[in-house]
N, C-alpha and C positions, 0 to 999 in steps of 0.2 A: 445460852447453848450455842455450841459451835456446829456448824454441819459442813461436813468436808465432801465434797463430790467434784466428778472429772465429767466436764461436758464434752463430747467428741463431735468435732465438725466434719462432716463429710461433704463432698462436692454438691450433693444433692440437696443440702442443707442451705446453702448460699444462691441468692438468686444472681448468677454470673452474667454478664453481658457478653464477654468474650471468653472463649476458651482456645488458648494456644496449646498446640500438641504436635509432636511430629507425626507426617503423613506414614500411614503403615506400608504403602507401596506407590509406586510411581503412577499408578491410574487414580489414586485418591487427589482429585484434582480442585475439588470446593468449587466449582466453577459458580454455585449460588451465591458467593461472596461477592462476585462483581456486580450483582445487582444490588445487594446490601450497600455498597461502597460508591454508588451511582453518583452521589454528590462529589465524591473525591475524585471521581472520573472528568466530572464537570469542571471542576477547580482545574485539574491538570491540562485540560482542552485551553480554558481561558488563560493560564500562565503560558503555555506553548505559543498562543496566538499574540499575546501581548509583548512576551520578553524577546521573541525574534525580529521585531521592528519598533521597540521602545525609543531607540537612541538613533535611528535612521532619519534622514531628511525628508526621503518621499515617503517613508512608511508602507502603507497598505498598496501604493500605487506601483511597487514592485511587482504584486501580482499580476499587474497588467502587462508591465514593462517586460519582464524575463520570457513570456511566452512569443510577444511579439517578436523581440529582437532575435529569439532562437528561430522562430519561423521564417523572419527574413534571411538569416544566414544559410538557413536549409533552402531555400528557395535559389540562393544565388550558388551555393556549393554543389548541392545535389540535384537541384533542378536545372539550373545553366550549364554548369560545368560537367558534371556527371552524365546528365543527360537521364536522369530517373524519375521523370515527370510520369505523372499516371496515366495522361493522352485521354483520349475520347472528350476532350473538352472540358475537362475539370479543371478548375483554376489551380495552379501548383500552392498558391498561398492557402486556399482553404483546405486541400489535401494534406499538407504538411502541419498544418495547425491542428488538424482532427490528430494527427499522430502525437503532437508535442503535449496537446491536453491530455490524453489518455496516458502516455508515457510517463508525465511528471508527476500525476498521481500514486502509479504504481512505484516507480522509483524513489519518491518520496517517504513512502511506507517502508520500503526495504531499508533505505540508508539510515534513517532515523531509528527504527525498531531495531536495528542490529548492532546498536551501540548503547541500548537501555542499562545494560549492567555497568558497563564501564563509566557513563555519563552519570548514573544515579547511584554510585556505590555509596556516598557519603548519608544520603536519605536513607538507603535501604538498610545501612548498618545501625541506624537510631531508632527506627520506630516500625512498628509492624501495621502492615496492611498490604492486601493481596497483590502480589507483583504483577500480576496480569493487567492491572488497572492501568499501570504506566504504558504499555504498547497499545492498548486499546483505546487509551487517550490519544495517543500519536495517530493513530488511523481516523480518528473522529476529527481531530484538529486540522488533519491534513483534508478531509472531506470540505470542509470550509474554504480553504484554499483551491481545491477543484471548483466548487461551486462558482466563484469568482472569475476564474480562468475558463469555465463552461459557458458562462455567461458571456464574455469576450467573444468565445467561439461563436455562440449564436448569433451575435451581432455580425461577424464576418461572414457566417454561413447567410444569414439572411440577406446581407448585402449582394453577395454573389449570386444568391436564388433569384434574386429581383432581375439582375440585369444578365445573366448568364442561363438560358434555358434548357442547357444541357445538364444541368443538377437535377436529378430525378430522385427525391428523397423516397423512401419507403415509410410510410407513415406507421404501419404496424410494428416495424422493427424499431422505430424510435422508441416504442413503449418499452423496449427491452433495456434501455439505458439503466434504471435502476440495478437491474441483474448484473449488467457489465461492472457496475460499481461494486458489487459485492464480491465478483469474482477477483477484481484487483485488489479490492481490500484484505481479502482472505489471503490471496497468493503472496502479498507484500508482508503481512503479519506473520503468516507461516513461516517464511523464508527468513525475515528479519529475527524471529525468536530463535529458530535454529542457529543462526551465524551468531547472535548475541551470546547463546548458550556454549558455543564451541571457542569464542573469542577469550572467555574467561581464563582457559587453558592455552590455547593457541593463539598468541597474540598478533602472529604474522597474517592472519586473516582479516584483521582491520586495515592493514595496508593494502592488501590485496581487493577490498571490496568496491572503492572505487573505480579502480580500473576494471573489475570483473562487470560492476553494472554498466559501464560504457560499453564493453563488449557484448553483454547481453543484448543492450539496446540495437546493436547491428546484427545480432541474431534474431531482431524481430522485425517485421515489416513496418517501421517507423518512418524511415525516409525512402522507402520504396514500396511500391505494389509489390502484394506477393505473387501477383501472375505475371509480373514483367519477364520478358523475354530474355533480359540480360542474366536472369537466375535459370542456371541450368538444373535440368531435373534431378541430377546426381545430389544438388545442394538444396533442392525445395523441400525434400522428405524431412532434412533437418529443420527448417524452419516449420513445418507442421506440427513437428512433435512438441514446440516450443507452446506452452498454454496460455502465452499472452497472444499468440498470433489469432485464434479465434476472436479474441475480443477485439483487436483493432480491426480486423477485417468486418467484423458485423457491425462496429461504429460507424466505418466508413459505407457500408452498404445500407446502413440506416438513414444517415444524414446526407450521403454524396452520391449514393446509386452507383458506387464504384464497390470493388472488393466483390468478396463473395459470402454467401451465408449457407451454413448448414446446422441444423439441429443437433446431429451426431457430433459435429465438430465443437459445437459449443457444449455439449455434454461431456466430452472428453476434457474440455479446461475445467469444467465444475467438479468432475470428478479428481482431478489432478490437485486443483484447490483444496478440497477437503481433504484429501489424502495427506497434503504438506502441513496443512493447519493442525490436523491431529496429532502428528508427529512433533510439530513445533511446540504445542502446548505440553506435550507430555515431556519432552527433554528441557524445556524451558522450566517446569516446576521442579525437574529433578535436580537441576542446577542450582536453583535459587536458594535451595537449603545450606549449602556451603559455599558459595560464590565468593563471599567476602573473604575467605581464606585465600584465595588465588587473584582476586583483582587489585 
């Protein structure tokens, strides 16, 4: 006996592990996928850490050499020649190294996140995974680099604290260091995602980025104190609207006793960072759907 029947399969009849579908709107972000793909984030972090120094002679020693050489050049150029020393007995080397340590983490997050689409176009076009895992992994891998350079700063800070009684750390403010890291990571991540989304259509931004980051450093109190008398009041307001300025001032206030601290000023930086990250995530997810057509 022949029995003819037709079985209709619906999506509910199958136990799908992944369902890929277009987003209904730009605010449909699926941020929960970042946690589900945390193993992939960890793998990207390891890849970034290993690939950058795999075929170098000195390897991770560059983590120590780069901030030391940069700080030494700042001491000579900005401390001795330009006379931008902090004064008050604060050692130039400790002052400039504090700025270098903080700025390196932010600038690395911004520079490397801003080229995510261009650098990973091949893998993005072949396999599906949440695209946000890539910039997030960059921020985490840079955190490892920051940890190494921060340890070096602590050695320098401890040495000068032992031989120089004019360094007066504010111990309660030192506890704000994790918060400062979050602010820098969020700012670098948000700005980087905005730039990488725009460079898929406007390639000129990629050429302007390195120049722009360098200019931004001079618009941030990295190589000079914010209260320097050489900065006129007509320019100081411009420095104060920079959301990275409160981070640097708080860091130096905490570890060196120089600089200034204000909860309101720090909350301003937090608010700007959250706003930039929110906009960056939205525009990043909007562009990722069709960036392969333009990259």
